[in-house]
C-alpha positions as CSV (number, residue, x, y, z in Angstrom):
1,M,-6.4,105.8,-68.7
2,K,-6.4,107.9,-66.2
3,F,-9.4,109.8,-67.5
4,L,-11.4,106.5,-68.1
5,F,-10.9,106.0,-64.2
6,F,-12.0,109.3,-63.3
7,L,-14.9,109.5,-65.6
8,A,-15.9,106.2,-64.1
9,T,-15.2,107.5,-60.4
10,V,-17.7,110.6,-61.2
11,C,-20.3,108.5,-62.6
12,I,-20.6,106.4,-59.7
13,F,-20.3,109.0,-57.5
14,A,-23.1,111.1,-59.3
15,G,-25.8,108.1,-58.9
16,C,-25.3,108.5,-55.1
17,A,-25.8,112.0,-55.3
18,G,-29.5,112.0,-54.5
19,S,-30.1,111.4,-51.2
20,P,-34.1,111.1,-49.7
21,K,-35.8,114.0,-48.4
22,F,-38.6,114.3,-45.4
23,Q,-41.7,115.8,-46.6
24,T,-43.9,116.9,-43.2
25,V,-47.7,116.1,-43.0
26,N,-49.4,118.6,-40.8
27,P,-51.6,118.6,-38.9
28,H,-49.9,115.6,-37.5
29,P,-52.7,112.6,-37.4
30,I,-52.7,110.7,-34.0
31,V,-52.8,106.5,-34.3
32,K,-52.8,103.9,-32.2
33,G,-50.8,101.2,-33.6
34,I,-51.3,97.1,-33.6
35,G,-47.5,95.8,-32.2
36,G,-44.6,94.3,-33.9
37,N,-41.2,93.6,-33.9
38,P,-39.1,96.5,-34.7
39,I,-35.6,96.6,-35.6
40,T,-33.1,99.0,-34.0
41,V,-30.6,100.4,-36.2
42,A,-28.5,103.6,-35.1
43,G,-31.2,104.7,-32.0
44,V,-33.8,104.6,-34.3
45,Q,-36.5,102.0,-34.0
46,F,-37.7,100.4,-37.2
47,W,-41.0,98.3,-38.5
48,Q,-41.2,96.2,-41.0
49,G,-44.1,94.0,-39.4
50,G,-46.6,95.8,-37.8
51,T,-46.9,99.0,-35.8
52,P,-46.0,100.2,-32.5
53,N,-48.6,99.2,-30.0
54,R,-48.6,102.5,-28.5
55,K,-50.0,106.0,-29.5
56,Y,-47.7,107.9,-32.0
57,A,-48.2,111.1,-34.4
58,I,-47.4,110.6,-38.1
59,L,-44.7,113.5,-38.4
60,G,-44.1,112.9,-42.4
61,Y,-42.1,111.0,-45.0
62,V,-39.3,109.8,-46.8
63,D,-40.2,111.5,-50.4
64,D,-38.4,108.7,-51.6
65,Y,-39.3,104.9,-52.7
66,W,-37.9,101.4,-53.1
67,R,-38.9,98.1,-54.2
68,G,-39.5,95.5,-51.7
69,P,-40.0,93.0,-50.1
70,A,-38.4,94.6,-47.3
71,L,-35.9,97.2,-46.4
72,D,-31.9,96.2,-44.8
73,K,-30.2,97.0,-42.0
74,F,-28.4,99.3,-44.9
75,D,-31.1,100.8,-45.8
76,F,-32.1,101.9,-42.4
77,K,-28.4,102.6,-41.4
78,R,-28.9,105.0,-44.4
79,L,-32.6,106.8,-43.1
80,A,-32.0,106.7,-39.0
81,P,-30.2,110.2,-39.2
82,L,-33.2,111.9,-41.5
83,V,-35.7,110.4,-38.7
84,G,-34.0,112.2,-36.1
85,K,-32.9,115.3,-37.4
86,N,-36.8,115.7,-38.4
87,G,-37.9,114.7,-34.6
88,G,-38.8,111.3,-35.2
89,D,-38.5,108.7,-32.9
90,A,-39.2,105.7,-35.3
91,G,-40.2,105.0,-39.1
92,I,-42.6,102.9,-40.2
93,V,-42.2,100.8,-43.9
94,I,-45.2,101.1,-45.5
95,S,-45.9,99.0,-48.8
96,G,-48.6,99.2,-51.3
97,D,-49.8,100.9,-54.9
98,G,-50.6,104.4,-53.4
99,P,-47.9,107.1,-52.5
100,A,-47.7,108.5,-49.3
101,P,-50.4,111.2,-48.3
102,G,-48.7,114.4,-50.0
103,L,-46.3,113.1,-51.9
104,V,-46.0,112.4,-55.8
105,R,-46.5,109.0,-56.9
106,Q,-43.8,108.2,-59.5
107,K,-44.6,106.6,-63.2
108,D,-43.0,103.3,-62.0
109,E,-44.1,103.6,-58.5
110,T,-46.7,100.9,-58.5
111,G,-47.4,97.3,-56.8
112,I,-47.0,96.0,-53.4
113,D,-43.8,95.9,-53.8
114,V,-43.2,99.3,-53.2
115,L,-41.8,101.0,-49.6
116,R,-42.2,104.3,-48.2
117,L,-41.0,105.0,-44.8
118,Q,-43.0,106.9,-42.4
119,V,-41.7,109.1,-39.7
120,I,-43.6,109.1,-36.1
121,K,-43.2,110.6,-33.1
122,F,-44.2,108.4,-30.1
123,L,-46.8,110.0,-27.7
């Protein structure tokens, strides 16, 4: 019985082992957003509806994707250290069929409910 408990624990933690990574974009495109309402989690702004109403540089993308319709505070809490570690001030949730520039689309990565995170730096 102890062995089954150990095996179940190992399987659970193995499923959590993969963590998203950051993939940079060079050169960093400069964009001016349209505005919206961010939420702040762990000191990092996350934009799901709209974009910052100011100039920013796109530093790169998180190389993972999620199924929508939206990310929640749990997701943002997990992603905030990755944004900060890579020089970002904020993250913008992008959705749709296409993979982010420079990232490879996975087989099941289709539909408007596919979400990715763009990491940005305010200028």
